[in-house]
C-alpha positions in Angstrom: -14.4 -2.9 -18.4 -13.2 -6.1 -19.2 -11.3 -6.6 -15.8 -14.0 -5.2 -13.5 -16.6 -7.8 -15.6 -14.1 -10.5 -14.6 -14.2 -9.0 -10.7 -17.9 -9.0 -11.0 -18.0 -12.9 -12.1 -15.7 -13.7 -9.1 -18.3 -11.8 -6.8 -21.2 -13.8 -8.6 -19.6 -17.1 -7.8 -19.0 -16.1 -4.2 -22.3 -13.9 -3.4 -25.0 -15.5 -5.6 -28.1 -13.6 -5.4 -26.4 -11.0 -2.4 -24.6 -9.8 -5.5 -26.6 -10.4 -8.4 -29.6 -9.0 -6.8 -28.8 -5.3 -6.1 -27.4 -5.1 -9.8 -30.2 -6.2 -11.7 -31.2 -4.1 -14.2 -28.3 -1.7 -13.8 -25.2 -4.2 -14.6 -23.7 -1.9 -17.2 -23.7 1.6 -15.1 -22.6 -0.7 -12.2 -19.7 -1.7 -14.5 -18.8 1.6 -15.4 -18.8 3.1 -11.8 -16.8 0.2 -10.5 -14.2 0.8 -13.4 -13.9 4.4 -12.8 -13.8 3.9 -8.9 -11.0 1.5 -8.8 -9.2 3.2 -11.5 -5.3 4.0 -10.5 -5.3 0.7 -8.9 -2.6 -1.8 -9.9 -3.9 -5.5 -10.6 -2.0 -6.6 -7.8 -3.9 -4.0 -5.3 -7.0 -5.3 -6.7 -6.0 -9.0 -6.5 -5.3 -8.4 -2.8 -8.6 -6.8 -2.1 -10.4 -9.7 -3.6 -7.9 -12.2 -1.7 -8.4 -10.7 1.4 -12.5 -9.6 1.3 -14.0 -12.5 3.5 -17.1 -11.2 4.9 -20.5 -13.1 3.9 -21.7 -10.1 1.9 -20.2 -8.3 -1.0 -18.6 -5.0 -0.6 -19.7 -1.9 -1.6 -17.4 0.0 -4.5 -16.0 2.4 -1.2 -15.2 -1.0 0.9 -13.6 -2.9 -1.7 -11.1 0.3 -3.4 -10.5 0.6 0.7 -9.7 -3.2 1.0 -7.5 -3.1 -2.2 -5.6 -0.3 -0.5 -4.9 -1.6 2.7 -2.2 -3.5 1.0 1.7 -2.2 2.4 4.3 -2.3 0.1 6.8 -4.9 0.9 9.8 -2.1 0.3 8.1 0.0 2.6 8.5 -0.5 6.4 6.8 1.2 8.9 9.2 3.3 11.5 8.9 1.5 14.7 11.1 2.7 17.6 13.2 0.3 19.5 12.7 0.5 23.5 14.9 2.7 25.2 17.7 0.6 27.0 18.0 1.6 30.9 21.4 3.4 31.5 23.9 1.4 33.6 25.5 2.8 36.3 29.5 2.3 36.2 
């Protein structure tokens, strides 16, 4: 819950009343829900989600989780086939 509280503080600074208003009166429930919803993500993934979210509106939990998971492991490279070279007539 501590790190989700820090995440909520960042969203409060970024979005002000757009973030605070919808959570008013349910802060503890929201903290618990986000902690459960983001479980299994690494700190690096969460940082990536926070750094990459650039909307004028704060994310919902599913949107933020999706943004966190967009990061591709740098050691994993997608297979991209090379273009076929034309055969030369000898």
